[in-house]
C-alpha positions in Angstrom: -8.6 62.6 -10.0 -5.5 60.7 -11.2 -2.3 61.1 -9.1 1.2 60.5 -10.4 4.6 60.9 -8.8 7.0 62.6 -11.3 10.5 63.9 -11.5 10.5 67.7 -12.1 13.9 69.2 -13.0 15.6 66.6 -10.7 13.2 67.0 -7.8 10.3 64.8 -6.7 6.8 66.1 -7.3 3.2 65.0 -7.6 1.0 65.7 -10.6 -2.8 65.4 -10.3 -5.1 65.3 -13.3 -8.7 66.3 -12.8 -11.8 64.8 -14.4 -12.0 67.8 -16.8 -8.3 67.4 -17.9 -6.9 70.2 -15.7 -3.6 69.5 -14.0 -1.9 70.4 -10.8 1.8 69.9 -10.0 3.2 70.2 -6.5 6.9 69.7 -5.5 7.6 67.9 -2.2 10.2 70.6 -1.6 8.2 73.2 0.3 4.9 71.6 -0.7 5.3 74.2 -3.4 2.5 74.4 -6.0 4.3 74.9 -9.3 1.7 74.5 -12.0 -2.0 74.7 -12.5 -3.2 74.2 -16.1 -6.9 74.6 -16.6 -8.7 72.3 -19.1 -8.2 74.9 -21.9 -4.4 74.2 -21.6 -3.6 77.7 -20.1 -0.9 77.8 -17.3 -2.1 79.9 -14.5 1.1 80.2 -12.4 4.5 81.7 -13.4 7.7 79.8 -12.6 11.0 81.5 -13.6 13.0 79.7 -16.3 16.0 80.4 -14.0 14.4 79.0 -10.8 16.8 76.8 -8.8 15.7 73.2 -8.3 18.2 71.8 -5.8 16.0 70.7 -2.9 17.5 73.4 -0.7 16.8 76.8 -2.3 13.4 78.5 -2.5 11.9 78.1 -5.9 11.1 81.3 -7.8 7.5 81.2 -8.8 4.4 79.1 -8.2 3.1 79.4 -4.7 5.8 79.5 -2.0 4.6 79.1 1.6 5.9 82.0 3.7 5.8 80.8 7.3 6.3 81.3 10.2 7.7 84.6 9.2 7.0 87.0 6.3 9.9 88.6 4.4 12.5 89.9 6.9 10.0 90.8 9.7 11.8 88.8 12.4 14.9 86.9 13.1 14.4 83.9 10.8 15.6 83.6 7.2 13.6 85.5 4.7 10.0 84.2 4.6 10.7 81.6 7.3 11.8 78.0 6.6 8.7 76.1 5.5 9.3 76.7 1.8 12.8 75.3 2.0 12.1 71.9 3.6 10.8 68.5 2.3 7.1 67.8 3.1 5.4 64.5 3.2 2.6 63.5 0.8 -0.5 62.5 2.8 -3.1 59.9 1.8 -5.1 61.6 -1.1 -8.8 62.2 -1.2 -9.0 61.6 -4.9 -12.8 61.9 -4.9 -12.6 65.4 -3.5 -9.7 66.4 -5.9 -7.4 67.2 -3.0 -3.6 66.7 -2.6 -2.4 67.0 1.0 1.1 67.5 2.4 2.5 67.6 5.9 5.5 69.1 7.7 6.3 68.5 11.4 8.9 70.2 13.5 12.3 68.6 13.6 15.7 69.2 15.2 16.5 71.4 12.2 13.4 73.6 12.6 13.7 73.8 16.4 17.2 75.1 16.0 15.7 78.1 14.2 12.3 78.3 15.8 12.0 76.4 19.1 8.3 75.3 18.8 6.5 72.0 18.1 4.0 72.3 15.2 2.3 70.5 12.4 1.7 72.2 9.1 -0.7 70.9 6.4 -1.0 72.2 2.8 -4.1 71.1 0.8 -4.5 71.9 -2.8 -8.0 71.1 -4.2 -8.6 71.0 -7.9 -12.0 71.6 -9.4 -13.1 72.6 -12.9 -11.8 76.2 -13.5 -10.9 76.5 -9.9 -8.0 75.8 -7.4 -8.1 76.3 -3.7 -4.9 76.2 -1.6 -5.2 76.0 2.2 -2.5 76.1 4.8 -3.4 74.8 8.3 -1.1 75.1 11.3 -1.6 73.2 14.5 0.2 74.0 17.8 1.4 70.6 19.3 3.6 72.4 21.8 2.8 72.7 25.5 3.2 76.5 25.2 1.6 79.1 22.8 3.5 80.5 19.9 3.0 83.2 17.3 3.5 83.3 13.5 2.9 85.1 10.3 2.0 83.4 7.0 1.4 84.1 3.3 0.6 82.1 0.2 3.0 83.9 -2.1 1.2 83.2 -5.4 3.0 84.2 -8.7 0.1 84.5 -11.1 1.0 84.1 -14.8 0.1 87.1 -17.1 0.7 87.4 -20.8 1.9 91.0 -20.5 2.0 93.0 -17.3 1.3 96.2 -19.3 -2.1 94.9 -20.3 -3.1 93.7 -16.8 -5.4 95.4 -14.3 -6.2 94.3 -10.8 -9.7 95.3 -9.5 -11.2 95.3 -6.1 -8.7 97.2 -3.8 -10.3 100.7 -4.1 -10.9 102.0 -0.6 -8.5 99.6 1.1 -5.8 100.8 3.5 -2.4 100.5 1.7 1.2 100.4 2.8 3.4 101.2 -0.1 6.7 99.6 1.0 8.7 101.4 -1.8 7.8 104.8 -0.4 7.1 103.7 3.2 3.8 105.5 2.8 0.4 104.6 4.2 -2.8 105.8 2.6 -6.2 104.7 1.3 -6.2 103.3 -2.2 -8.1 105.6 -4.5 -7.7 103.7 -7.8 -10.6 101.6 -9.0 -8.1 99.4 -10.8 -4.3 98.9 -10.4 -2.1 99.0 -13.4 1.6 98.1 -13.4 4.3 100.0 -15.3 7.2 99.9 -12.7 8.2 98.1 -9.6 5.1 97.7 -7.3 5.2 96.4 -3.7 2.3 97.1 -1.4 0.4 95.5 1.5 -3.3 96.1 1.5 -6.0 95.5 4.2 -7.8 92.6 2.4 -11.3 93.6 1.2 -14.3 91.5 1.9 -15.0 90.7 -1.7 -12.8 88.8 -4.2 -10.3 90.6 -6.4 -10.3 90.3 -10.2 -7.2 90.0 -12.3 -8.3 91.1 -15.8 -6.3 90.7 -19.0 -7.2 90.4 -22.6 -7.2 86.6 -22.4 -9.7 86.4 -19.6 -10.4 87.1 -15.9 -9.2 85.4 -12.7 -11.2 85.8 -9.5 -9.0 85.8 -6.4 -10.7 85.0 -3.1 -9.2 84.4 0.3 -10.2 83.4 3.8 -11.1 86.0 6.4 -8.2 84.8 8.5 -5.9 86.3 5.8 -6.2 89.9 6.8 -3.8 91.3 4.2 -3.3 91.1 0.4 0.2 91.6 -0.9 0.7 92.8 -4.5 4.2 92.7 -6.0 5.9 93.0 -9.3 9.6 93.6 -9.4 9.6 95.8 -12.5 12.4 95.9 -15.1 15.2 97.3 -12.9 14.9 95.0 -9.9 14.1 92.0 -12.1 17.4 92.5 -13.9 19.2 92.1 -10.5 17.5 88.9 -9.5 19.8 85.9 -10.4 16.9 83.5 -10.6 14.8 85.6 -13.0 15.2 86.3 -16.7 15.4 90.0 -17.5 11.9 90.0 -18.9 10.4 87.8 -16.2 8.5 90.7 -14.6 6.4 91.1 -17.7 4.8 87.7 -17.2 4.0 87.6 -13.5 2.1 89.4 -10.8 2.1 88.2 -7.2 -1.3 88.6 -5.4 -0.9 87.0 -2.0 -3.3 85.9 0.7 -1.4 86.9 3.9 -1.6 87.3 7.7 1.4 89.5 8.5 0.7 92.8 10.1 -0.7 91.2 13.3 0.7 87.8 14.0 -1.5 84.9 15.0 -0.9 83.5 18.5 -1.9 79.8 18.8 -2.7 78.2 22.1 -1.6 74.6 22.7 -3.8 72.3 20.6 -5.3 75.2 18.6 -5.4 75.4 14.8 -5.4 78.2 12.2 -6.2 78.0 8.6 -5.7 80.4 5.7 -6.7 79.8 2.1 -6.7 81.4 -1.3 -9.1 80.4 -4.1 -8.5 81.1 -7.7 -11.4 80.8 -10.2 -11.3 81.3 -14.0 -14.4 83.3 -15.0 
């Protein structure tokens, strides 16, 4: 794997090129995975053409890290603070195809969340496959609790032609209707705003579209799957999205949000998502 520091829209980033010609791009801001192009030249993540790259603002698209809070479920800023801070590139294991980044607590983080921690993001590139793993370590003398999600914006050619398979029978919370029920559809289709949290099934999901199929697996430690598309009406209100942006993305997120993880001093937690082109 070849590793190259680059400037991406004015921000420092790292680009890795695999032995098969696939590429991976990660911004130091938020250890934010921004691009994964497989060897066929197809981009697998969506990044908004209006995303803000100022080193302070969360970037719309790619894979933001939501931690130690999900959405507004707590007293922290939306989705916590880890996606809005600079991470450090760690020594790379080029033979394993892995890029690694680290974030430690600081005076700034402790003013928001008074705990000592180490976070590590590893992105591992393989032919037709990408694995993203978030590891948290408690280096505080006291336990602390957190929620986390890998907020993956998957690129789709046309949301009207997409189906997501594998959630039939899963418990679902539809946040738009504040309704809880068991999913009965064998496949999900998207023709309006969609925002639901599912109990993650044991088997991988499949994102199917005319151009091919993407398998989406996650660790057992990620007990929920979040599925989101803003639809036309909400998308038009988002300043960092083009009006038609909703047509080209679907968020399918590996998450641990309904029941927070409590880490004892010295303990670790890891959650991962693995994407495979079939």
